[in-house]
Rosetta silent file (secondary structure, phi, psi, omega in degrees, C-alpha in Angstrom):
SEQUENCE: MQLKLGDKIETKKPHPCGGKIWEVVRTGADYKIRCTTCGRVIMLTPDALAKRIRRLVEGTV
SCORE:     score description
SCORE:     0.000 S_00000001
   1 L     0.000  126.752  176.502   -6.259   10.188   -1.572 S_00000001
   2 L   -92.891  120.507  178.017   -6.406    9.758    2.202 S_00000001
   3 L  -102.759  145.790  178.908   -5.454    6.264    3.317 S_00000001
   4 L  -120.602  165.499  178.151   -6.304    4.855    6.732 S_00000001
   5 L   -57.906  136.381  178.515   -4.984    1.910    8.722 S_00000001
   6 L    88.646  -10.702  176.816   -6.193   -1.391    7.320 S_00000001
   7 L   -64.245  144.995  176.573   -6.941   -0.067    3.818 S_00000001
   8 E  -113.538  133.580 -177.660   -5.862   -2.426    1.042 S_00000001
   9 E  -125.363  155.248  174.728   -4.433   -1.031   -2.170 S_00000001
  10 E  -108.529  133.501  179.523   -3.397   -2.461   -5.519 S_00000001
  11 E   -95.357  161.339 -179.289   -0.095   -1.309   -7.008 S_00000001
  12 L   -69.285  -41.091 -179.675    0.681   -0.773  -10.676 S_00000001
  13 L  -110.061  143.094  178.767    3.651   -3.168  -10.697 S_00000001
  14 L   -73.893  152.967  172.732    3.716   -6.500   -8.848 S_00000001
  15 L   -69.776  156.060  179.034    6.078   -7.210   -5.962 S_00000001
  16 L   -55.150  -25.066  178.546    8.798   -9.788   -6.826 S_00000001
  17 L   -76.092  -11.955  179.776    6.760  -12.419   -4.916 S_00000001
  18 L   105.640  -10.395 -178.140    3.909  -11.871   -7.398 S_00000001
  19 L   -81.345  144.034  176.189    1.542   -9.992   -5.069 S_00000001
  20 L  -118.609   -5.812 -177.470   -0.086   -6.701   -6.052 S_00000001
  21 E  -100.969  129.799 -179.008   -2.242   -6.159   -2.953 S_00000001
  22 E  -126.697  149.563  177.881   -0.765   -4.239    0.008 S_00000001
  23 E  -112.736  135.216  178.349   -2.232   -3.318    3.412 S_00000001
  24 E   -77.930  121.141 -178.868   -1.580    0.044    5.095 S_00000001
  25 E  -112.848  -10.936  175.537   -0.089   -0.621    8.552 S_00000001
  26 E  -156.413  140.861  176.492    1.094    2.902    9.478 S_00000001
  27 L  -124.161  168.886 -179.546    0.270    6.443    8.426 S_00000001
  28 L   142.462 -139.789  177.978    1.856    9.786    9.199 S_00000001
  29 L   -64.871  -31.806  175.334    4.782   11.570    7.573 S_00000001
  30 L  -125.960  159.023  175.212    5.528    8.238    5.839 S_00000001
  31 E  -107.210  138.397  174.060    3.322    5.281    4.968 S_00000001
  32 E  -112.405  124.764 -179.369    4.220    1.733    5.944 S_00000001
  33 E  -124.976  149.299 -177.839    2.596   -0.936    3.781 S_00000001
  34 E  -120.482  132.233  175.653    2.710   -4.752    3.996 S_00000001
  35 E   -68.935  128.572 -178.510    2.480   -7.164    1.060 S_00000001
  36 L   -77.348  -12.826  179.410   -0.474   -9.479    1.678 S_00000001
  37 L   -85.845  -51.952 -174.503    1.237  -12.317   -0.217 S_00000001
  38 L  -110.970  -15.305  178.648    4.661  -12.564    1.452 S_00000001
  39 L    90.435    2.469 -179.980    4.418  -10.172    4.419 S_00000001
  40 L   -64.242  138.413 -178.937    7.263   -7.860    3.347 S_00000001
  41 E  -114.633  133.393  176.085    6.953   -4.352    4.862 S_00000001
  42 E  -132.324  154.863  176.150    8.172   -1.170    3.150 S_00000001
  43 E  -113.077  136.029 -179.536    7.992    2.527    4.020 S_00000001
  44 E  -135.452  151.182  172.222    7.196    5.145    1.388 S_00000001
  45 L   -73.377  159.575  178.678    6.672    8.892    1.325 S_00000001
  46 H   -57.042  -37.507  179.518    3.152   10.028    0.421 S_00000001
  47 H   -67.096  -43.013 -179.951    4.333   11.167   -3.040 S_00000001
  48 H   -65.686  -39.226  179.275    6.066    7.862   -3.801 S_00000001
  49 H   -67.808  -39.613 -179.968    3.024    5.888   -2.657 S_00000001
  50 H   -60.879  -33.835  179.025    0.650    8.022   -4.743 S_00000001
  51 H   -71.220  -28.785 -175.739    2.669    7.147   -7.881 S_00000001
  52 H   -88.026  -20.307 -173.977    2.450    3.392   -7.160 S_00000001
  53 E   -75.883  130.932  172.220   -1.271    3.092   -6.355 S_00000001
  54 E   -93.727  -49.642  179.763   -3.596    1.770   -9.042 S_00000001
  55 E  -160.252  162.558  174.058   -6.784    1.564   -6.946 S_00000001
  56 E   -88.489  121.954 -176.196   -8.182    1.151   -3.455 S_00000001
  57 E   -85.156  -51.937  179.683   -9.304   -2.473   -3.014 S_00000001
  58 E  -138.491  151.016  176.203  -10.886   -2.340    0.451 S_00000001
  59 L   124.379 -175.587 -179.649  -11.443    0.351    3.041 S_00000001
  60 L   -86.796  150.782 -177.881  -12.993    3.750    3.357 S_00000001
  61 L   -96.645    0.000    0.000  -12.641    6.304    0.582 S_00000001
């Protein structure tokens, strides 16, 4: 799955704040995603992110 800036994804497990929706804020060798509920930012490798994604909520496919 190719993700672009601004895409919103749903993860399989919720963040401790309760949010499951994340926004992609950086792409490249690593992905940087931001929780839309609390604003926390994390960086993940493409493989780690692929394991966490349940579905694409908004954005281009």
